[in-house]
NUKE-631869 format. One record per residue (C-alpha): residue number from 0; x, y, z. Coordinates in nm, 2 decimals, always signed. Each point is the difference from the previous one (the first is absolute). Example, Ala and Ser with C-alpha at 12.3 -4.5 7.8 and 13.67 -1.06 7.14 Angstrom:
2
{nr->0 xx->+1.23 yy->-0.45 zz->+0.78}
{nr->1 xx->+0.14 yy->+0.34 zz->-0.07}
// end
This chain:
249
{nr->0 xx->+6.36 yy->-7.55 zz->+11.66}
{nr->1 xx->+0.32 yy->-0.11 zz->-0.18}
{nr->2 xx->+0.07 yy->+0.24 zz->-0.28}
{nr->3 xx->+0.27 yy->-0.20 zz->-0.18}
{nr->4 xx->-0.17 yy->-0.16 zz->-0.30}
{nr->5 xx->-0.32 yy->+0.19 zz->+0.05}
{nr->6 xx->-0.17 yy->+0.19 zz->-0.28}
{nr->7 xx->-0.08 yy->+0.37 zz->+0.05}
{nr->8 xx->-0.19 yy->+0.24 zz->-0.23}
{nr->9 xx->+0.11 yy->+0.36 zz->+0.05}
{nr->10 xx->-0.20 yy->+0.27 zz->-0.18}
{nr->11 xx->+0.15 yy->+0.33 zz->-0.10}
{nr->12 xx->+0.34 yy->-0.18 zz->-0.02}
{nr->13 xx->+0.18 yy->+0.28 zz->-0.19}
{nr->14 xx->-0.07 yy->+0.27 zz->+0.25}
{nr->15 xx->+0.25 yy->+0.13 zz->+0.25}
{nr->16 xx->-0.15 yy->-0.22 zz->+0.28}
{nr->17 xx->-0.11 yy->-0.29 zz->-0.22}
{nr->18 xx->+0.34 yy->-0.08 zz->-0.13}
{nr->19 xx->+0.14 yy->-0.01 zz->+0.36}
{nr->20 xx->-0.28 yy->-0.24 zz->+0.10}
{nr->21 xx->+0.07 yy->-0.23 zz->-0.29}
{nr->22 xx->+0.37 yy->-0.01 zz->+0.08}
{nr->23 xx->-0.06 yy->-0.06 zz->+0.37}
{nr->24 xx->-0.21 yy->-0.30 zz->-0.09}
{nr->25 xx->+0.25 yy->-0.13 zz->-0.25}
{nr->26 xx->+0.27 yy->+0.02 zz->+0.27}
{nr->27 xx->-0.21 yy->-0.23 zz->+0.21}
{nr->28 xx->-0.01 yy->-0.25 zz->-0.29}
{nr->29 xx->-0.36 yy->+0.09 zz->-0.09}
{nr->30 xx->-0.11 yy->-0.03 zz->-0.36}
{nr->31 xx->-0.14 yy->+0.34 zz->-0.10}
{nr->32 xx->-0.25 yy->+0.09 zz->-0.27}
{nr->33 xx->+0.04 yy->+0.37 zz->-0.03}
{nr->34 xx->-0.30 yy->+0.18 zz->-0.15}
{nr->35 xx->+0.04 yy->+0.31 zz->-0.21}
{nr->36 xx->-0.23 yy->+0.20 zz->-0.23}
{nr->37 xx->+0.23 yy->+0.18 zz->-0.25}
{nr->38 xx->+0.36 yy->-0.02 zz->+0.10}
{nr->39 xx->+0.07 yy->-0.34 zz->-0.17}
{nr->40 xx->+0.38 yy->+0.04 zz->-0.04}
{nr->41 xx->+0.05 yy->+0.12 zz->+0.35}
{nr->42 xx->-0.22 yy->-0.28 zz->+0.15}
{nr->43 xx->+0.19 yy->-0.27 zz->-0.20}
{nr->44 xx->+0.33 yy->+0.15 zz->+0.12}
{nr->45 xx->-0.11 yy->-0.02 zz->+0.36}
{nr->46 xx->-0.12 yy->-0.36 zz->-0.05}
{nr->47 xx->+0.34 yy->-0.10 zz->-0.14}
{nr->48 xx->+0.17 yy->+0.17 zz->+0.29}
{nr->49 xx->-0.22 yy->-0.18 zz->+0.25}
{nr->50 xx->+0.05 yy->-0.33 zz->-0.18}
{nr->51 xx->+0.38 yy->+0.04 zz->+0.03}
{nr->52 xx->-0.05 yy->-0.03 zz->+0.38}
{nr->53 xx->-0.12 yy->-0.35 zz->-0.04}
{nr->54 xx->-0.38 yy->-0.03 zz->-0.05}
{nr->55 xx->-0.18 yy->+0.00 zz->-0.33}
{nr->56 xx->-0.17 yy->+0.34 zz->-0.04}
{nr->57 xx->-0.21 yy->+0.14 zz->-0.29}
{nr->58 xx->-0.16 yy->+0.32 zz->-0.11}
{nr->59 xx->-0.37 yy->+0.00 zz->-0.09}
{nr->60 xx->-0.19 yy->+0.28 zz->-0.16}
{nr->61 xx->-0.34 yy->+0.07 zz->+0.14}
{nr->62 xx->-0.22 yy->+0.30 zz->+0.08}
{nr->63 xx->-0.13 yy->-0.10 zz->+0.34}
{nr->64 xx->-0.29 yy->+0.23 zz->-0.02}
{nr->65 xx->-0.14 yy->-0.23 zz->-0.27}
{nr->66 xx->-0.16 yy->-0.33 zz->+0.13}
{nr->67 xx->+0.07 yy->-0.18 zz->-0.33}
{nr->68 xx->+0.37 yy->+0.09 zz->+0.01}
{nr->69 xx->+0.02 yy->-0.11 zz->+0.37}
{nr->70 xx->-0.15 yy->-0.33 zz->-0.10}
{nr->71 xx->+0.26 yy->-0.04 zz->-0.28}
{nr->72 xx->+0.28 yy->+0.10 zz->+0.25}
{nr->73 xx->-0.11 yy->-0.28 zz->+0.24}
{nr->74 xx->-0.02 yy->-0.25 zz->-0.28}
{nr->75 xx->+0.35 yy->+0.09 zz->-0.11}
{nr->76 xx->+0.15 yy->-0.04 zz->+0.35}
{nr->77 xx->-0.18 yy->-0.33 zz->+0.06}
{nr->78 xx->+0.13 yy->-0.13 zz->-0.34}
{nr->79 xx->+0.35 yy->+0.11 zz->+0.09}
{nr->80 xx->+0.01 yy->-0.12 zz->+0.36}
{nr->81 xx->-0.31 yy->-0.20 zz->+0.09}
{nr->82 xx->-0.06 yy->+0.19 zz->+0.32}
{nr->83 xx->-0.03 yy->+0.35 zz->+0.15}
{nr->84 xx->+0.11 yy->+0.05 zz->+0.35}
{nr->85 xx->+0.03 yy->+0.38 zz->+0.04}
{nr->86 xx->-0.18 yy->+0.30 zz->-0.15}
{nr->87 xx->+0.14 yy->+0.35 zz->+0.06}
{nr->88 xx->-0.25 yy->+0.27 zz->-0.11}
{nr->89 xx->+0.26 yy->+0.27 zz->-0.06}
{nr->90 xx->-0.13 yy->+0.17 zz->-0.32}
{nr->91 xx->-0.17 yy->+0.33 zz->+0.06}
{nr->92 xx->-0.06 yy->+0.35 zz->-0.14}
{nr->93 xx->-0.01 yy->+0.35 zz->+0.14}
{nr->94 xx->-0.07 yy->+0.35 zz->-0.14}
{nr->95 xx->+0.06 yy->+0.32 zz->+0.17}
{nr->96 xx->-0.32 yy->+0.19 zz->+0.09}
{nr->97 xx->+0.03 yy->+0.23 zz->+0.31}
{nr->98 xx->-0.25 yy->-0.10 zz->+0.27}
{nr->99 xx->-0.17 yy->+0.34 zz->-0.01}
{nr->100 xx->-0.05 yy->-0.02 zz->-0.38}
{nr->101 xx->-0.33 yy->-0.19 zz->+0.00}
{nr->102 xx->-0.08 yy->+0.12 zz->-0.35}
{nr->103 xx->+0.33 yy->-0.13 zz->-0.12}
{nr->104 xx->-0.08 yy->-0.34 zz->+0.14}
{nr->105 xx->-0.21 yy->-0.12 zz->-0.29}
{nr->106 xx->-0.21 yy->-0.31 zz->+0.01}
{nr->107 xx->+0.22 yy->-0.14 zz->-0.28}
{nr->108 xx->+0.31 yy->+0.04 zz->+0.23}
{nr->109 xx->-0.19 yy->-0.15 zz->+0.29}
{nr->110 xx->-0.13 yy->-0.30 zz->-0.19}
{nr->111 xx->+0.35 yy->-0.07 zz->-0.15}
{nr->112 xx->+0.18 yy->+0.01 zz->+0.34}
{nr->113 xx->-0.26 yy->-0.21 zz->+0.17}
{nr->114 xx->+0.02 yy->-0.26 zz->-0.28}
{nr->115 xx->+0.38 yy->-0.01 zz->-0.01}
{nr->116 xx->+0.06 yy->+0.01 zz->+0.37}
{nr->117 xx->-0.29 yy->-0.19 zz->+0.16}
{nr->118 xx->-0.21 yy->-0.19 zz->-0.25}
{nr->119 xx->+0.30 yy->-0.14 zz->-0.19}
{nr->120 xx->+0.16 yy->-0.16 zz->+0.31}
{nr->121 xx->-0.34 yy->-0.16 zz->+0.08}
{nr->122 xx->-0.02 yy->-0.14 zz->-0.35}
{nr->123 xx->+0.35 yy->-0.14 zz->+0.02}
{nr->124 xx->-0.08 yy->-0.16 zz->+0.34}
{nr->125 xx->-0.32 yy->-0.16 zz->-0.14}
{nr->126 xx->+0.20 yy->-0.15 zz->-0.29}
{nr->127 xx->+0.27 yy->-0.16 zz->+0.22}
{nr->128 xx->-0.20 yy->-0.09 zz->+0.32}
{nr->129 xx->-0.16 yy->-0.32 zz->-0.13}
{nr->130 xx->+0.35 yy->-0.13 zz->-0.10}
{nr->131 xx->+0.14 yy->+0.09 zz->+0.34}
{nr->132 xx->-0.29 yy->-0.15 zz->+0.19}
{nr->133 xx->+0.04 yy->-0.32 zz->-0.20}
{nr->134 xx->+0.37 yy->-0.01 zz->+0.08}
{nr->135 xx->-0.08 yy->+0.05 zz->+0.37}
{nr->136 xx->+0.24 yy->+0.29 zz->+0.02}
{nr->137 xx->+0.05 yy->+0.35 zz->-0.13}
{nr->138 xx->+0.11 yy->+0.35 zz->+0.08}
{nr->139 xx->-0.13 yy->+0.33 zz->-0.12}
{nr->140 xx->+0.16 yy->+0.33 zz->+0.07}
{nr->141 xx->-0.16 yy->+0.33 zz->-0.10}
{nr->142 xx->+0.21 yy->+0.31 zz->-0.04}
{nr->143 xx->-0.20 yy->+0.28 zz->+0.16}
{nr->144 xx->+0.12 yy->+0.34 zz->+0.12}
{nr->145 xx->+0.00 yy->+0.23 zz->+0.30}
{nr->146 xx->-0.24 yy->+0.20 zz->-0.21}
{nr->147 xx->-0.25 yy->-0.27 zz->+0.09}
{nr->148 xx->+0.04 yy->+0.07 zz->+0.37}
{nr->149 xx->+0.01 yy->+0.39 zz->+0.00}
{nr->150 xx->-0.12 yy->+0.27 zz->-0.24}
{nr->151 xx->+0.33 yy->+0.01 zz->-0.19}
{nr->152 xx->+0.13 yy->-0.08 zz->-0.35}
{nr->153 xx->-0.06 yy->+0.11 zz->-0.35}
{nr->154 xx->-0.38 yy->+0.03 zz->+0.01}
{nr->155 xx->-0.31 yy->-0.08 zz->+0.19}
{nr->156 xx->-0.07 yy->-0.28 zz->-0.25}
{nr->157 xx->+0.34 yy->-0.15 zz->+0.06}
{nr->158 xx->-0.03 yy->+0.02 zz->+0.38}
{nr->159 xx->-0.35 yy->-0.16 zz->-0.01}
{nr->160 xx->+0.11 yy->-0.27 zz->-0.23}
{nr->161 xx->+0.28 yy->-0.10 zz->+0.24}
{nr->162 xx->-0.22 yy->+0.02 zz->+0.30}
{nr->163 xx->-0.24 yy->-0.24 zz->-0.18}
{nr->164 xx->+0.30 yy->-0.23 zz->-0.08}
{nr->165 xx->+0.09 yy->-0.01 zz->+0.36}
{nr->166 xx->-0.35 yy->-0.11 zz->+0.11}
{nr->167 xx->-0.03 yy->-0.23 zz->-0.29}
{nr->168 xx->+0.32 yy->-0.17 zz->+0.13}
{nr->169 xx->-0.17 yy->-0.06 zz->+0.34}
{nr->170 xx->-0.32 yy->-0.13 zz->-0.17}
{nr->171 xx->+0.19 yy->-0.23 zz->-0.23}
{nr->172 xx->+0.19 yy->-0.15 zz->+0.30}
{nr->173 xx->-0.34 yy->-0.11 zz->+0.14}
{nr->174 xx->-0.12 yy->-0.12 zz->-0.34}
{nr->175 xx->+0.30 yy->-0.20 zz->-0.10}
{nr->176 xx->+0.12 yy->-0.15 zz->+0.33}
{nr->177 xx->+0.12 yy->-0.25 zz->+0.11}
{nr->178 xx->+0.18 yy->-0.09 zz->-0.31}
{nr->179 xx->+0.10 yy->+0.35 zz->-0.12}
{nr->180 xx->+0.15 yy->+0.28 zz->+0.20}
{nr->181 xx->-0.06 yy->+0.36 zz->-0.12}
{nr->182 xx->+0.20 yy->+0.30 zz->+0.13}
{nr->183 xx->+0.09 yy->+0.35 zz->-0.12}
{nr->184 xx->+0.29 yy->+0.24 zz->+0.02}
{nr->185 xx->-0.06 yy->+0.37 zz->+0.02}
{nr->186 xx->+0.32 yy->+0.18 zz->-0.12}
{nr->187 xx->+0.06 yy->+0.37 zz->+0.04}
{nr->188 xx->+0.21 yy->+0.21 zz->-0.24}
{nr->189 xx->+0.24 yy->-0.21 zz->-0.20}
{nr->190 xx->+0.25 yy->+0.15 zz->-0.24}
{nr->191 xx->+0.06 yy->-0.16 zz->-0.34}
{nr->192 xx->-0.37 yy->-0.09 zz->-0.07}
{nr->193 xx->-0.24 yy->+0.13 zz->-0.26}
{nr->194 xx->-0.25 yy->+0.08 zz->+0.28}
{nr->195 xx->+0.24 yy->+0.24 zz->+0.17}
{nr->196 xx->+0.11 yy->+0.15 zz->-0.34}
{nr->197 xx->-0.36 yy->+0.11 zz->-0.05}
{nr->198 xx->-0.03 yy->+0.18 zz->+0.33}
{nr->199 xx->+0.08 yy->+0.36 zz->+0.06}
{nr->200 xx->+0.36 yy->+0.04 zz->+0.10}
{nr->201 xx->-0.09 yy->+0.22 zz->+0.29}
{nr->202 xx->-0.24 yy->-0.26 zz->+0.14}
{nr->203 xx->+0.27 yy->-0.26 zz->-0.02}
{nr->204 xx->+0.25 yy->+0.22 zz->+0.18}
{nr->205 xx->-0.25 yy->+0.10 zz->+0.28}
{nr->206 xx->-0.11 yy->-0.36 zz->+0.06}
{nr->207 xx->+0.36 yy->-0.12 zz->+0.02}
{nr->208 xx->+0.10 yy->+0.29 zz->+0.23}
{nr->209 xx->-0.29 yy->-0.06 zz->+0.23}
{nr->210 xx->+0.07 yy->-0.37 zz->+0.04}
{nr->211 xx->+0.15 yy->-0.11 zz->+0.33}
{nr->212 xx->+0.30 yy->-0.15 zz->-0.18}
{nr->213 xx->+0.01 yy->+0.29 zz->-0.25}
{nr->214 xx->+0.08 yy->-0.22 zz->-0.29}
{nr->215 xx->-0.20 yy->-0.17 zz->-0.28}
{nr->216 xx->-0.10 yy->-0.36 zz->+0.02}
{nr->217 xx->+0.24 yy->-0.26 zz->-0.14}
{nr->218 xx->-0.16 yy->-0.21 zz->-0.27}
{nr->219 xx->+0.20 yy->-0.30 zz->+0.11}
{nr->220 xx->-0.15 yy->+0.03 zz->+0.35}
{nr->221 xx->-0.34 yy->-0.03 zz->-0.15}
{nr->222 xx->+0.10 yy->-0.30 zz->-0.21}
{nr->223 xx->+0.14 yy->-0.17 zz->+0.30}
{nr->224 xx->-0.32 yy->+0.05 zz->+0.20}
{nr->225 xx->-0.20 yy->-0.15 zz->-0.29}
{nr->226 xx->+0.23 yy->-0.31 zz->+0.03}
{nr->227 xx->-0.06 yy->-0.01 zz->+0.37}
{nr->228 xx->-0.38 yy->+0.00 zz->-0.04}
{nr->229 xx->+0.04 yy->-0.29 zz->-0.25}
{nr->230 xx->+0.22 yy->-0.20 zz->+0.23}
{nr->231 xx->-0.23 yy->+0.04 zz->+0.30}
{nr->232 xx->-0.24 yy->-0.28 zz->+0.08}
{nr->233 xx->-0.17 yy->+0.21 zz->+0.28}
{nr->234 xx->-0.07 yy->+0.34 zz->-0.15}
{nr->235 xx->-0.30 yy->+0.10 zz->-0.21}
{nr->236 xx->-0.23 yy->+0.30 zz->-0.03}
{nr->237 xx->+0.28 yy->+0.24 zz->+0.10}
{nr->238 xx->+0.13 yy->+0.33 zz->-0.14}
{nr->239 xx->+0.35 yy->+0.11 zz->+0.08}
{nr->240 xx->+0.10 yy->+0.36 zz->-0.04}
{nr->241 xx->+0.35 yy->+0.07 zz->-0.14}
{nr->242 xx->+0.03 yy->+0.38 zz->-0.01}
{nr->243 xx->+0.30 yy->+0.11 zz->+0.20}
{nr->244 xx->-0.24 yy->+0.13 zz->+0.27}
{nr->245 xx->-0.28 yy->+0.20 zz->-0.15}
{nr->246 xx->-0.33 yy->-0.19 zz->+0.08}
{nr->247 xx->-0.03 yy->-0.19 zz->+0.32}
{nr->248 xx->-0.25 yy->-0.28 zz->-0.06}
// end
């Protein structure tokens, strides 16, 4: 798919990875609607920076765990651009609860993580899928995690939510083909993200040291792979691990 002139929605656009994803699309000439919850000034700054690269980019406030706000987001993007070609489900949430601390894993934490990391992406897909199907083209990329492939990460709830997102990706590839391709990236430890900042420093150090390449994942590498999925006309239902060599999937 040609990305120049296309329209992409990127959720979680002010995060350490989200901002790199938005910029990577803008460098391709893609018009980006960056979605944020609270960081309005930061989101609008990024949108201006991306627009300076050529395409017309905007920042849109929306809590993507709320179906009504998702509907308003899609309406805003359609009003601005008249089409939606790409959805990147990047927004997510984590909270540190050691795996052995089952009492600490309250049902409130469980419900919130499953809503933010699994149900929310599905709701976003359901909102844009009819538009993409009507256009006869579309690309959806979900940002999962290696925690969805092995018992790793900040909590059992986080790991399970990302495992669910990986299988949801495969199921949606079946549901939305042939017009829409759906894929996922599964990053490992990335520095400069809110997710990593919430993790135990010792866990981050051990994961990095145990990686075959013994270095954290570059956020720009993940962004470039998302672009590659969007450009491909032959790839759907796949999950690519980018973790410097921790989980071999």
